[in-house]
Backbone and ligand atoms as CSV (ligand in chain L), in Angstrom:
chain,resi,resn,atom,element,x,y,z
A,1,MET,N,N,-6.267,43.316,28.844
A,1,MET,CA,C,-7.217,42.550,29.665
A,1,MET,C,C,-8.447,42.168,28.850
A,2,THR,N,N,-8.954,43.145,28.098
A,2,THR,CA,C,-10.135,42.878,27.268
A,2,THR,C,C,-9.818,41.791,26.229
A,3,ILE,N,N,-8.644,41.902,25.639
A,3,ILE,CA,C,-8.249,40.953,24.583
A,3,ILE,C,C,-8.190,39.516,25.132
A,4,VAL,N,N,-7.614,39.403,26.359
A,4,VAL,CA,C,-7.482,38.073,26.967
A,4,VAL,C,C,-8.868,37.454,27.180
A,5,THR,N,N,-9.815,38.284,27.674
A,5,THR,CA,C,-11.168,37.769,27.938
A,5,THR,C,C,-11.813,37.275,26.644
A,6,ARG,N,N,-11.653,38.065,25.600
A,6,ARG,CA,C,-12.258,37.687,24.305
A,6,ARG,C,C,-11.693,36.359,23.785
A,7,SER,N,N,-10.372,36.266,23.823
A,7,SER,CA,C,-9.772,35.047,23.271
A,7,SER,C,C,-10.167,33.827,24.107
A,8,GLN,N,N,-10.345,34.051,25.421
A,8,GLN,CA,C,-10.769,32.923,26.260
A,8,GLN,C,C,-12.175,32.466,25.877
A,9,LYS,N,N,-13.030,33.464,25.573
A,9,LYS,CA,C,-14.416,33.112,25.223
A,9,LYS,C,C,-14.459,32.355,23.895
A,10,SER,N,N,-13.611,32.774,22.956
A,10,SER,CA,C,-13.705,32.169,21.627
A,10,SER,C,C,-12.924,30.861,21.523
A,11,LEU,N,N,-12.199,30.520,22.562
A,11,LEU,CA,C,-11.387,29.299,22.494
A,11,LEU,C,C,-12.228,28.036,22.241
A,12,PRO,N,N,-13.313,27.820,23.017
A,12,PRO,CA,C,-14.104,26.604,22.742
A,12,PRO,C,C,-14.633,26.571,21.312
A,13,LEU,N,N,-14.989,27.761,20.783
A,13,LEU,CA,C,-15.497,27.831,19.421
A,13,LEU,C,C,-14.407,27.435,18.428
A,14,LEU,N,N,-13.193,27.940,18.683
A,14,LEU,CA,C,-12.073,27.608,17.796
A,14,LEU,C,C,-11.800,26.099,17.810
A,15,VAL,N,N,-11.835,25.523,19.007
A,15,VAL,CA,C,-11.586,24.084,19.140
A,15,VAL,C,C,-12.645,23.309,18.359
A,16,LEU,N,N,-13.898,23.768,18.481
A,16,LEU,CA,C,-14.999,23.114,17.781
A,16,LEU,C,C,-14.817,23.205,16.264
A,17,LEU,N,N,-14.429,24.406,15.803
A,17,LEU,CA,C,-14.225,24.599,14.365
A,17,LEU,C,C,-13.109,23.694,13.849
A,18,CYS,N,N,-12.023,23.622,14.614
A,18,CYS,CA,C,-10.902,22.760,14.205
A,18,CYS,C,C,-11.352,21.309,14.125
A,19,ALA,N,N,-12.109,20.883,15.151
A,19,ALA,CA,C,-12.570,19.497,15.195
A,19,ALA,C,C,-13.474,19.215,13.995
A,20,LEU,N,N,-14.379,20.154,13.701
A,20,LEU,CA,C,-15.300,19.972,12.581
A,20,LEU,C,C,-14.558,19.919,11.252
A,21,SER,N,N,-13.606,20.845,11.080
A,21,SER,CA,C,-12.921,20.881,9.788
A,21,SER,C,C,-12.091,19.621,9.576
A,22,SER,N,N,-11.478,19.126,10.655
A,22,SER,CA,C,-10.684,17.908,10.465
A,22,SER,C,C,-11.610,16.714,10.228
A,23,LEU,N,N,-12.823,16.790,10.812
A,23,LEU,CA,C,-13.801,15.726,10.605
A,23,LEU,C,C,-14.202,15.671,9.131
A,24,PHE,N,N,-14.520,16.851,8.576
A,24,PHE,CA,C,-14.922,16.886,7.174
A,24,PHE,C,C,-13.744,16.543,6.263
A,25,GLY,N,N,-12.555,17.013,6.654
A,25,GLY,CA,C,-11.358,16.669,5.887
A,25,GLY,C,C,-11.206,15.161,5.855
A,26,GLY,N,N,-11.452,14.522,7.016
A,26,GLY,CA,C,-11.337,13.069,7.107
A,26,GLY,C,C,-12.352,12.375,6.222
A,27,CYS,N,N,-13.573,12.914,6.178
A,27,CYS,CA,C,-14.619,12.319,5.345
A,27,CYS,C,C,-14.237,12.378,3.868
A,28,GLN,N,N,-13.739,13.541,3.448
A,28,GLN,CA,C,-13.348,13.693,2.046
A,28,GLN,C,C,-12.236,12.703,1.705
A,29,TYR,N,N,-11.300,12.536,2.623
A,29,TYR,CA,C,-10.180,11.642,2.382
A,29,TYR,C,C,-10.688,10.205,2.229
A,30,ASP,N,N,-11.667,9.830,3.051
A,30,ASP,CA,C,-12.181,8.462,3.001
A,30,ASP,C,C,-12.874,8.165,1.674
A,31,VAL,N,N,-13.490,9.172,1.076
A,31,VAL,CA,C,-14.196,8.988,-0.186
A,31,VAL,C,C,-13.195,8.670,-1.300
A,32,GLU,N,N,-12.019,9.295,-1.214
A,32,GLU,CA,C,-10.998,9.038,-2.227
A,32,GLU,C,C,-10.449,7.618,-2.056
A,33,ASP,N,N,-9.854,7.093,-3.108
A,33,ASP,CA,C,-9.236,5.778,-3.036
A,33,ASP,C,C,-8.029,5.848,-2.103
A,34,PRO,N,N,-8.061,5.160,-0.964
A,34,PRO,CA,C,-6.959,5.268,-0.005
A,34,PRO,C,C,-5.663,4.656,-0.527
A,35,CYS,N,N,-5.734,3.879,-1.615
A,35,CYS,CA,C,-4.535,3.251,-2.157
A,35,CYS,C,C,-3.863,4.120,-3.217
A,36,SER,N,N,-4.536,5.149,-3.686
A,36,SER,CA,C,-4.086,5.851,-4.879
A,36,SER,C,C,-2.826,6.700,-4.683
A,37,GLU,N,N,-2.438,6.912,-3.428
A,37,GLU,CA,C,-1.305,7.810,-3.187
A,37,GLU,C,C,0.028,7.257,-3.691
A,38,ARG,N,N,0.171,5.952,-3.689
A,38,ARG,CA,C,1.446,5.371,-4.086
A,38,ARG,C,C,1.525,5.233,-5.602
A,39,SER,N,N,2.644,5.632,-6.161
A,39,SER,CA,C,2.863,5.485,-7.591
A,39,SER,C,C,3.270,4.034,-7.862
A,40,ALA,N,N,2.630,3.412,-8.865
A,40,ALA,CA,C,2.878,1.995,-9.137
A,40,ALA,C,C,4.131,1.812,-9.983
A,41,ALA,N,N,5.283,1.975,-9.361
A,41,ALA,CA,C,6.562,1.736,-10.028
A,41,ALA,C,C,7.444,0.957,-9.050
A,42,TYR,N,N,8.335,0.145,-9.600
A,42,TYR,CA,C,9.146,-0.719,-8.735
A,42,TYR,C,C,9.930,0.085,-7.702
A,43,ASN,N,N,10.617,1.128,-8.157
A,43,ASN,CA,C,11.466,1.878,-7.226
A,43,ASN,C,C,10.646,2.696,-6.232
A,44,ALA,N,N,9.428,3.105,-6.633
A,44,ALA,CA,C,8.639,3.993,-5.786
A,44,ALA,C,C,7.865,3.250,-4.701
A,45,SER,N,N,7.416,2.040,-4.981
A,45,SER,CA,C,6.515,1.395,-4.027
A,45,SER,C,C,6.557,-0.130,-4.067
A,46,VAL,N,N,6.673,-0.685,-5.259
A,46,VAL,CA,C,6.526,-2.132,-5.417
A,46,VAL,C,C,7.654,-2.894,-4.712
A,47,ALA,N,N,8.883,-2.387,-4.810
A,47,ALA,CA,C,10.008,-3.067,-4.174
A,47,ALA,C,C,9.783,-3.180,-2.672
A,48,SER,N,N,9.283,-2.114,-2.048
A,48,SER,CA,C,9.107,-2.170,-0.596
A,48,SER,C,C,7.983,-3.126,-0.199
A,49,VAL,N,N,6.970,-3.259,-1.059
A,49,VAL,CA,C,5.885,-4.209,-0.772
A,49,VAL,C,C,6.410,-5.645,-0.880
A,50,PHE,N,N,7.145,-5.943,-1.953
A,50,PHE,CA,C,7.720,-7.289,-2.104
A,50,PHE,C,C,8.716,-7.568,-0.972
A,51,ASN,N,N,9.515,-6.575,-0.627
A,51,ASN,CA,C,10.505,-6.794,0.431
A,51,ASN,C,C,9.836,-7.059,1.769
A,52,ALA,N,N,8.751,-6.348,2.030
A,52,ALA,CA,C,8.076,-6.499,3.323
A,52,ALA,C,C,7.313,-7.816,3.424
A,53,HIS,N,N,6.726,-8.281,2.316
A,53,HIS,CA,C,5.800,-9.423,2.403
A,53,HIS,C,C,6.272,-10.687,1.714
A,54,CYS,N,N,7.254,-10.604,0.846
A,54,CYS,CA,C,7.616,-11.771,0.039
A,54,CYS,C,C,9.098,-12.155,0.118
A,55,ALA,N,N,9.968,-11.160,0.166
A,55,ALA,CA,C,11.395,-11.434,0.001
A,55,ALA,C,C,11.993,-12.241,1.152
A,56,GLY,N,N,11.311,-12.268,2.301
A,56,GLY,CA,C,11.804,-13.081,3.417
A,56,GLY,C,C,11.918,-14.540,2.996
A,57,CYS,N,N,11.007,-14.989,2.135
A,57,CYS,CA,C,11.044,-16.361,1.612
A,57,CYS,C,C,11.586,-16.383,0.177
A,58,HIS,N,N,11.099,-15.409,-0.624
A,58,HIS,CA,C,11.524,-15.362,-2.024
A,58,HIS,C,C,12.666,-14.368,-2.199
A,59,GLY,N,N,13.776,-14.671,-1.550
A,59,GLY,CA,C,14.931,-13.791,-1.657
A,59,GLY,C,C,16.160,-14.504,-1.117
A,60,GLY,N,N,17.292,-13.829,-1.176
A,60,GLY,CA,C,18.523,-14.406,-0.649
A,60,GLY,C,C,19.104,-15.460,-1.578
A,61,THR,N,N,19.908,-16.357,-1.012
A,61,THR,CA,C,20.638,-17.331,-1.817
A,61,THR,C,C,19.757,-18.464,-2.338
A,62,PHE,N,N,18.823,-18.925,-1.517
A,62,PHE,CA,C,17.940,-20.015,-1.931
A,62,PHE,C,C,16.474,-19.613,-1.784
A,63,PRO,N,N,15.968,-18.835,-2.751
A,63,PRO,CA,C,14.574,-18.388,-2.644
A,63,PRO,C,C,13.595,-19.551,-2.771
A,64,GLU,N,N,12.498,-19.516,-2.032
A,64,GLU,CA,C,11.456,-20.546,-2.102
A,64,GLU,C,C,10.970,-20.699,-3.539
A,65,ALA,N,N,10.777,-21.923,-3.982
A,65,ALA,CA,C,10.285,-22.265,-5.321
A,65,ALA,C,C,11.182,-21.678,-6.416
A,66,GLY,N,N,12.409,-21.301,-6.063
A,66,GLY,CA,C,13.339,-20.734,-7.042
A,66,GLY,C,C,12.912,-19.357,-7.534
A,67,LEU,N,N,11.984,-18.740,-6.811
A,67,LEU,CA,C,11.442,-17.455,-7.241
A,67,LEU,C,C,11.994,-16.309,-6.370
A,68,ALA,N,N,12.796,-15.442,-6.995
A,68,ALA,CA,C,13.351,-14.291,-6.270
A,68,ALA,C,C,12.454,-13.076,-6.493
A,69,LEU,N,N,11.944,-12.547,-5.404
A,69,LEU,CA,C,11.121,-11.343,-5.517
A,69,LEU,C,C,11.837,-10.135,-4.901
A,70,ASP,N,N,13.131,-10.289,-4.646
A,70,ASP,CA,C,13.920,-9.168,-4.125
A,70,ASP,C,C,14.770,-8.558,-5.238
A,71,ASP,N,N,14.404,-8.874,-6.479
A,71,ASP,CA,C,15.182,-8.453,-7.631
A,71,ASP,C,C,14.203,-7.971,-8.700
A,72,PHE,N,N,14.459,-6.815,-9.302
A,72,PHE,CA,C,13.499,-6.223,-10.231
A,72,PHE,C,C,13.147,-7.137,-11.390
A,73,GLU,N,N,14.163,-7.623,-12.126
A,73,GLU,CA,C,13.914,-8.422,-13.337
A,73,GLU,C,C,13.041,-9.638,-13.028
A,74,SER,N,N,13.413,-10.339,-11.969
A,74,SER,CA,C,12.720,-11.561,-11.619
A,74,SER,C,C,11.302,-11.271,-11.115
A,75,ALA,N,N,11.144,-10.211,-10.326
A,75,ALA,CA,C,9.811,-9.826,-9.834
A,75,ALA,C,C,8.927,-9.404,-11.006
A,76,MET,N,N,9.519,-8.693,-11.964
A,76,MET,CA,C,8.774,-8.248,-13.141
A,76,MET,C,C,8.301,-9.463,-13.948
A,77,ASP,N,N,9.228,-10.402,-14.219
A,77,ASP,CA,C,8.876,-11.597,-15.000
A,77,ASP,C,C,7.743,-12.374,-14.334
A,78,ALA,N,N,7.873,-12.615,-13.034
A,78,ALA,CA,C,6.873,-13.418,-12.320
A,78,ALA,C,C,5.537,-12.700,-12.257
A,79,THR,N,N,5.562,-11.376,-12.276
A,79,THR,CA,C,4.312,-10.619,-12.226
A,79,THR,C,C,3.653,-10.578,-13.599
A,80,LEU,N,N,4.442,-10.305,-14.643
A,80,LEU,CA,C,3.854,-10.222,-15.989
A,80,LEU,C,C,3.419,-11.590,-16.505
A,81,SER,N,N,4.000,-12.664,-15.980
A,81,SER,CA,C,3.589,-14.008,-16.394
A,81,SER,C,C,2.235,-14.375,-15.803
A,82,GLY,N,N,1.827,-13.633,-14.762
A,82,GLY,CA,C,0.545,-13.921,-14.123
A,82,GLY,C,C,0.672,-14.730,-12.840
A,83,ASP,N,N,1.856,-15.329,-12.588
A,83,ASP,CA,C,2.042,-16.176,-11.399
A,83,ASP,C,C,1.771,-15.418,-10.101
A,84,VAL,N,N,2.374,-14.226,-9.994
A,84,VAL,CA,C,2.233,-13.440,-8.765
A,84,VAL,C,C,0.786,-12.979,-8.591
A,85,LEU,N,N,0.195,-12.497,-9.701
A,85,LEU,CA,C,-1.185,-11.986,-9.625
A,85,LEU,C,C,-2.145,-13.096,-9.206
A,86,TYR,N,N,-1.911,-14.298,-9.734
A,86,TYR,CA,C,-2.779,-15.429,-9.376
A,86,TYR,C,C,-2.668,-15.723,-7.882
A,87,ARG,N,N,-1.435,-15.838,-7.386
A,87,ARG,CA,C,-1.240,-16.220,-5.984
A,87,ARG,C,C,-1.774,-15.174,-5.013
A,88,ILE,N,N,-1.591,-13.877,-5.342
A,88,ILE,CA,C,-2.059,-12.851,-4.397
A,88,ILE,C,C,-3.573,-12.631,-4.498
A,89,SER,N,N,-4.202,-13.168,-5.551
A,89,SER,CA,C,-5.645,-12.990,-5.695
A,89,SER,C,C,-6.422,-14.054,-4.923
A,90,LEU,N,N,-5.755,-15.098,-4.488
A,90,LEU,CA,C,-6.437,-16.197,-3.798
A,90,LEU,C,C,-6.832,-15.783,-2.384
A,91,PRO,N,N,-7.949,-16.313,-1.882
A,91,PRO,CA,C,-8.311,-16.019,-0.493
A,91,PRO,C,C,-7.247,-16.573,0.461
A,92,ALA,N,N,-7.059,-15.890,1.591
A,92,ALA,CA,C,-5.986,-16.259,2.524
A,92,ALA,C,C,-6.083,-17.708,2.984
A,93,THR,N,N,-7.287,-18.277,2.924
A,93,THR,CA,C,-7.486,-19.659,3.380
A,93,THR,C,C,-7.009,-20.681,2.348
A,94,ASP,N,N,-6.766,-20.239,1.110
A,94,ASP,CA,C,-6.322,-21.157,0.052
A,94,ASP,C,C,-4.866,-21.551,0.317
A,95,PRO,N,N,-4.560,-22.856,0.255
A,95,PRO,CA,C,-3.176,-23.297,0.530
A,95,PRO,C,C,-2.151,-22.701,-0.434
A,96,LEU,N,N,-2.594,-22.254,-1.616
A,96,LEU,CA,C,-1.663,-21.665,-2.576
A,96,LEU,C,C,-1.546,-20.144,-2.419
A,97,ALA,N,N,-2.331,-19.563,-1.537
A,97,ALA,CA,C,-2.321,-18.099,-1.389
A,97,ALA,C,C,-0.951,-17.595,-0.951
A,98,MET,N,N,-0.551,-16.447,-1.530
A,98,MET,CA,C,0.698,-15.779,-1.162
A,98,MET,C,C,0.375,-14.352,-0.739
A,99,PRO,N,N,1.009,-13.830,0.315
A,99,PRO,CA,C,1.900,-14.560,1.212
A,99,PRO,C,C,1.103,-15.542,2.060
A,100,PRO,N,N,1.731,-16.643,2.497
A,100,PRO,CA,C,1.004,-17.702,3.200
A,100,PRO,C,C,0.412,-17.251,4.529
A,101,ASN,N,N,0.961,-16.200,5.117
A,101,ASN,CA,C,0.452,-15.760,6.426
A,101,ASN,C,C,-0.713,-14.777,6.308
A,102,GLY,N,N,-1.156,-14.470,5.083
A,102,GLY,CA,C,-2.296,-13.580,4.907
A,102,GLY,C,C,-2.030,-12.136,5.283
A,103,SER,N,N,-0.766,-11.717,5.315
A,103,SER,CA,C,-0.440,-10.356,5.743
A,103,SER,C,C,-0.614,-9.313,4.635
A,104,PHE,N,N,-1.008,-9.782,3.442
A,104,PHE,CA,C,-1.119,-8.858,2.315
A,104,PHE,C,C,-2.443,-8.108,2.388
A,105,GLY,N,N,-2.402,-6.786,2.382
A,105,GLY,CA,C,-3.627,-5.991,2.416
A,105,GLY,C,C,-4.188,-5.779,1.022
A,106,SER,N,N,-5.444,-5.318,0.945
A,106,SER,CA,C,-6.072,-5.112,-0.365
A,106,SER,C,C,-5.361,-4.012,-1.147
A,107,CYS,N,N,-4.795,-3.025,-0.445
A,107,CYS,CA,C,-4.065,-1.970,-1.152
A,107,CYS,C,C,-2.773,-2.515,-1.752
A,108,ASP,N,N,-2.141,-3.450,-1.050
A,108,ASP,CA,C,-0.914,-4.058,-1.577
A,108,ASP,C,C,-1.232,-4.827,-2.854
A,109,ALA,N,N,-2.303,-5.612,-2.817
A,109,ALA,CA,C,-2.698,-6.390,-3.995
A,109,ALA,C,C,-3.077,-5.450,-5.142
A,110,ALA,N,N,-3.819,-4.378,-4.819
A,110,ALA,CA,C,-4.236,-3.430,-5.858
A,110,ALA,C,C,-3.012,-2.764,-6.484
A,111,LEU,N,N,-2.013,-2.473,-5.653
A,111,LEU,CA,C,-0.798,-1.832,-6.170
A,111,LEU,C,C,-0.080,-2.742,-7.159
A,112,ILE,N,N,0.054,-4.030,-6.814
A,112,ILE,CA,C,0.751,-4.965,-7.698
A,112,ILE,C,C,-0.044,-5.154,-8.995
A,113,GLU,N,N,-1.370,-5.208,-8.876
A,113,GLU,CA,C,-2.204,-5.342,-10.080
A,113,GLU,C,C,-2.050,-4.122,-10.989
A,114,LYS,N,N,-2.029,-2.948,-10.363
A,114,LYS,CA,C,-1.873,-1.720,-11.148
A,114,LYS,C,C,-0.492,-1.709,-11.817
A,115,TRP,N,N,0.501,-2.122,-11.056
A,115,TRP,CA,C,1.867,-2.161,-11.582
A,115,TRP,C,C,1.921,-3.071,-12.818
A,116,ALA,N,N,1.288,-4.257,-12.722
A,116,ALA,CA,C,1.259,-5.200,-13.847
A,116,ALA,C,C,0.544,-4.579,-15.049
A,117,SER,N,N,-0.563,-3.877,-14.783
A,117,SER,CA,C,-1.345,-3.304,-15.890
A,117,SER,C,C,-0.556,-2.214,-16.618
A,118,LEU,N,N,0.423,-1.622,-15.928
A,118,LEU,CA,C,1.268,-0.590,-16.556
A,118,LEU,C,C,2.479,-1.203,-17.249
A,119,GLY,N,N,2.607,-2.547,-17.183
A,119,GLY,CA,C,3.741,-3.212,-17.806
A,119,GLY,C,C,4.926,-3.352,-16.870
A,120,ALA,N,N,4.684,-3.238,-15.558
A,120,ALA,CA,C,5.713,-3.403,-14.517
A,120,ALA,C,C,6.915,-2.475,-14.696
A,121,PRO,N,N,6.711,-1.153,-14.721
A,121,PRO,CA,C,7.825,-0.221,-14.873
A,121,PRO,C,C,8.769,-0.231,-13.672
A,122,GLU,N,N,10.066,-0.040,-13.944
A,122,GLU,CA,C,11.035,-0.012,-12.845
A,122,GLU,C,C,11.027,1.348,-12.152
A,123,PHE,N,N,10.922,2.405,-12.960
A,123,PHE,CA,C,10.945,3.752,-12.384
A,123,PHE,C,C,9.643,4.469,-12.677
A,124,GLN,N,N,9.300,5.411,-11.812
A,124,GLN,CA,C,8.050,6.136,-12.020
A,124,GLN,C,C,8.223,7.255,-13.028
L,1,HEC,C1,C,6.584,-17.773,4.448
L,1,HEC,C2,C,7.291,-17.903,3.202
L,1,HEC,C3,C,6.677,-17.261,1.973
L,1,HEC,C4,C,6.282,-15.967,1.811
L,1,HEC,C5,C,6.310,-14.839,2.831
L,1,HEC,C6,C,5.843,-15.843,0.442
L,1,HEC,N1,N,5.966,-17.040,-0.193
L,1,HEC,FE1,FE,5.498,-17.423,-2.147
L,1,HEC,N2,N,6.016,-19.378,-1.905
L,1,HEC,C7,C,6.477,-19.935,-0.724
L,1,HEC,C8,C,6.667,-21.356,-0.923
L,1,HEC,C9,C,7.181,-22.346,0.129
L,1,HEC,C10,C,6.303,-21.644,-2.255
L,1,HEC,C11,C,6.303,-23.022,-2.961
L,1,HEC,C12,C,5.041,-23.758,-2.632
L,1,HEC,C13,C,3.883,-23.251,-3.437
L,1,HEC,O1,O,3.968,-23.199,-4.659
L,1,HEC,O2,O,2.880,-22.858,-2.805
L,1,HEC,C14,C,5.904,-20.357,-2.845
L,1,HEC,C15,C,5.483,-20.207,-4.156
L,1,HEC,C16,C,5.182,-19.001,-4.746
L,1,HEC,C17,C,4.856,-18.820,-6.150
L,1,HEC,C18,C,4.855,-19.898,-7.210
L,1,HEC,C19,C,6.250,-19.961,-7.777
L,1,HEC,C20,C,6.405,-21.081,-8.804
L,1,HEC,O3,O,7.111,-20.838,-9.786
L,1,HEC,O4,O,5.855,-22.147,-8.602
L,1,HEC,C21,C,4.590,-17.501,-6.338
L,1,HEC,C22,C,4.197,-16.806,-7.643
L,1,HEC,C23,C,4.746,-16.852,-5.053
L,1,HEC,N3,N,5.112,-17.778,-4.103
L,1,HEC,C24,C,4.565,-15.509,-4.839
L,1,HEC,C25,C,4.695,-14.899,-3.601
L,1,HEC,C26,C,4.435,-13.496,-3.386
L,1,HEC,C27,C,3.989,-12.502,-4.448
L,1,HEC,C28,C,4.643,-13.259,-2.050
L,1,HEC,C29,C,4.439,-11.969,-1.310
L,1,HEC,C30,C,3.171,-11.312,-1.511
L,1,HEC,C31,C,5.041,-14.513,-1.440
L,1,HEC,N4,N,5.052,-15.481,-2.416
L,1,HEC,C32,C,5.360,-14.676,-0.106
L,1,HEC,C33,C,6.740,-19.271,0.444
L,1,HEC,C34,C,6.466,-17.934,0.705
């Protein structure tokens, strides 16, 4: 009986401590680069970014502008040539910006830039 009373009293304190610790944990996480978790390698992250945002048009049998981004070799060539980096660096309002719907986030662009700076590795 005594134990139950004690734990009931300390419950609000425990809830408060949990809330505070997760709050501070959240603050620390925000200070870190939120994009840094993904390894910049084709198999680890880059393929899924291209597949999600580019391959719908730049893939399949007749890719737009003859550019296939659903294939490692071709995605690597277009990225190291600077074509991909140029298009994804443009503001979404620019008619040449890729993807045309502006769905690319800053972390996606940062990942592709990092991948290019590493020489576009296929595996991590
Ligand atoms: C909705 C369809 C669509 C999506 C999605 C799309 N593109 Fe494009 N892309 C096009 C079209 C159409 C062209 C040709 C017209 C032009 O050059 O703007 C093109 C051209 C390009 C070119 C120039 C190719 C060349 O040789 O002239 C690059 C580079 C490019 N896209 C990269 C990308 C990247 C990277 C993504 C994803 C982040 C992407 N695109 C998403 C439709 C799309």
